[in-house]
N, C-alpha and C positions, 0 to 999 in steps of 0.2 A: 231385786235383780230378776230379770226375765229368764225363763227357761226355754231350752230349745224344743222343737216340735217332738223329737224322739223322746226327750225326758218327760214331757207332758203326758204322752201316751203311756209310758211305763208307770208313772205315778197313778194315773187313773185306773189302770188295770189292777195294780196292787191294792189300791183302796177298795175297789169293787170286790176283790177276792176276800179281803179281810172282813168286810161287812157282810158278805154272803155267809161266811163261816161263823159269824157271831150273831147270836140272836139278842140284839140289844135294842134299847129304846131309841127313838128318833134323836134325842139329845146326845146319846152315846155315839150314834153314827156321825153326827155333826162334829163332835170332838175329834173322832178318828180322822175324818176327812181334812179337818183344819190342821191336824198334826202333820199329815202327809204333805199338805200344801206348803207348810212352813219348811218341812225337811227338804222337799224337792226344790223349793224356791230359794233356799239358802245358798245353793251353789249351781253353777251352770253345768249342764251335762256335757260330757265330751262330744265334740263334733264328729260326726261320721266322716271318715276320710273322703267319701264320695260327695259330701255336701259342699256347695260353693258359698263363700262368704261374700255377700253383695257389697260389703265395704272394702274388700281387698282390691288393690290396684292391679292392673294388668299391664305387663311389659310387652310391647310389640316387637316383632322380629327385626333384626338389623337389616339395613339396606345393602343390596349387593354392590360390589365394587364396579367402577366404571371401566369400560374397555380401554385398552392401550391406544394411543394416538397412532395414526398411520405414519410410516417412515417417509422421508423425502428422498428424492433421487440423489445418490452420492456423486454421480458424475454426469456430465452432459452427454446425451445420446443414449443412455441406458435407462431402463425402467426402474423406478423407485421400488424398494422392497417394503411391503406392509409390515407394520409392527406386530408383534405377537399379541394374541388376544388377552384382554385384561382378566385377572382372576376374579371370581365371584366373591362377594362379601361372606363373612362367616355367618352361620345361622344364628338368629337371635334366641336368647334363652327366655323361656316363658316365665312370667311372674306368677305369684301365688294365685291359683285359680284361673290363670290366663291360658290362651291358646299357645301353641308352639309353632309360630310362623317363622320359617327360615328366611334369610335374606335372599333377594333375587340374584340370579347369576349375572356377572358382568357381561356387557355386550362385547362383541369381537372388535378388535382394533381396526380402524379404517385403513384401507390399502394405501400404499404410498403413491404420490403423484408421479406420473410418468416423466422420464427425463426429456429434455428438449432434444431437438434433432442435432445432427452432426454440426460441427463448427463450420461456418461458411469458408469456402476456399479463398474468397476474395470479396472486396466491396465493389458493387456495381459501378462501372465507369473507371475503376482503377486500372492503371497500366502496369504490367509486370514484365520484367525482362525475361527472355527465353533464348536458348541457343539456336543458331541457324546451321544448316548443313555445311556451309562453307567456313564455319568457325566464328563468324561474326555474331553479334548480339541483336536479336529482334525484340519485338514487343507483343505481348498478349493483352487484350482488353477484357476486363471482367464483364460478363453478361448480367442481365437483370436477375437470372436464376442463381447468381453467385458462383457460376462456373466460368473458367477461363476459355476465351475463344482461341482460334488458331494463332499460331505464331506468325507474325508478319515480319518478314525479313527485309531489311533496308536495301534500297538500290543506291549505289554510290551517287551522291549529289541529288537524290530524289526528294529531299526535304523531310518534314515531320511525318510520323506514321500515318496521320489522317490523310495527308496528300498522297502517300504511297498506297494506302488502302483504296482510296477512290480511284487511283490509276489502275490498280489491279482489277477492281470490279468493272470498270469501263472496258478494259481489255478482255476480261474473262467472260462477259455475257455474250460477246459476239459469237454467233453460230446458230445452229438449228437445235431446238429442244422439243422433246415429246413428253407428255405427262397428263396430269389431271387438273382441271379447274373446278373449284367449289365456290358456291356463293350462298348468301343467306336465304335466297328464295327457292332453292331446290327442295325436292321432296325429302322428308325425313328418311334417313338411312340410304340416301342416294350415293351411288359410287362416283358421282361427279361426271364431268364431261371430258372425255379424252380429246386432247387437242395438240396441235403443233404450233409452236411460236418460234419465230426467227428474229434475230437482232443483227443489224449491221451497226456501224459506228454511230449512226444518227437516226435510222428508221427501223420500223418493225412490221411484222405481219402476223396474223393469227388465223388458223383454220381448224375446223373440226370435220370429222367424217360425215359426209352428206349434210353438212351444215346443221348438225344435230343441236348445236348451241351457238350463240354469238359469243365468241371466245372472250372478249373483254366486256361482255354483257351489254354494253352500250355501243351505239354506232353500228357498223357493219363489218362483215368478214372480208369484204372486197378489198383487194390490195389498192393502195393509193399513195402517191408521193406526199400526201398531206399527213400520213401517219408517221409522226416523228416522236422522238423521245430524247431525254437527256438525264444523266445522273449528275447531280451537282453537289452532293454532300454525303457525309457518313456520320452516324450517331456515335456516342461514346462506346458503344458495344461493337462498332465496326460494320454495322449494316448500312447499306446504301439507301439513298432516297433521291427522288427527282420528280420529273413531270413527264406526261405522255399525252399526246394529242389524239383524242377520239375523232373518228371521221364517219360521217353519214353518207348515204348514197347520193344525196342532193348536193354534196360538196361542203356542207356545214361542218365545222370542227368545234370541239370544246376541250378544254384542258382537264386532265385528271391527274391524280397523284400516284406516284410509285413509292411504296413504303416497305421497310423491313426487307430489303433485298439482300439475300445471303447466298454466297457462293462457297461451295465446299472447298476444302484444302486442295483437293486434286482438280478442282474446277470442272467437275463433271456432274454436279448436282446444283440446281438453282431453285430458290424459293423467293417469292415476293408477293406483295398485295397491291391491289389497285382500288382507290377510292374516287368516287365522282360526286361532286356537289353534296358531300356529307353522307352519301349512300355507300353501302358495301360492308366489309371489303370483299372483293373478288380475290380468291386465294389460288396461287399457282404452285404446284409441286412438280418440277420437271427434271428430266435427265437429258444429258447431251446425246444427240444422235451420233452414231459412229461416223 
């Protein structure tokens, strides 16, 4: 049986001390040394508590717990609440002669996913009944942004709401309007071109102060009987559309499109767009002149 390092040192020192104190022959010294070797080799010396046993296995520390999962939104329109952070794993116990590596702390739970926006008021194109001032029932058409348009009240014998809305737009645009024209070719952050637009039942004019801009962008600002227009349809959202004849100084004309014409409920605000040969749009935001 082998002896430990500490035991070997002790035996050697003891043997040396005995031989130094005894004045014996070489054969006697050999016998004493052999006896100590047998005595020390017959049992293993106790291991020093500080010594490490290379054959002992080492237990590694436990892994930390995972963080909690994020909570989901409980209701539409509200932000989801995050789950509480996960608890860290318990520290691992060290094995014999091993290190004392504790488990890693659990990571925090992920935040909850935000709730979706509010529930849409309506489906685009949907027609919803609404009360009129005279007690009759009108109709509101759902816009593309899922909000309801103005209440269109029926005229006795006026037909479906689309027919009545078109009649209202044709009647309501007649007059003189002042406001701003914007177009895709203006300078960034431009305030637009202040202009005045007038509509009769079939014709139109457009002017800007000191001819700062060509009001309809194409053609001329010069008044001409060739400048005509017509509204001929409404879309499911109740906005009007039609055509407009552009006129040049040499008498040439070209058709353009009127799109997204919207008249406020009190008929004092007018917005519409004009497209020509796929170019544009030229956008108008106008108010009725007193």
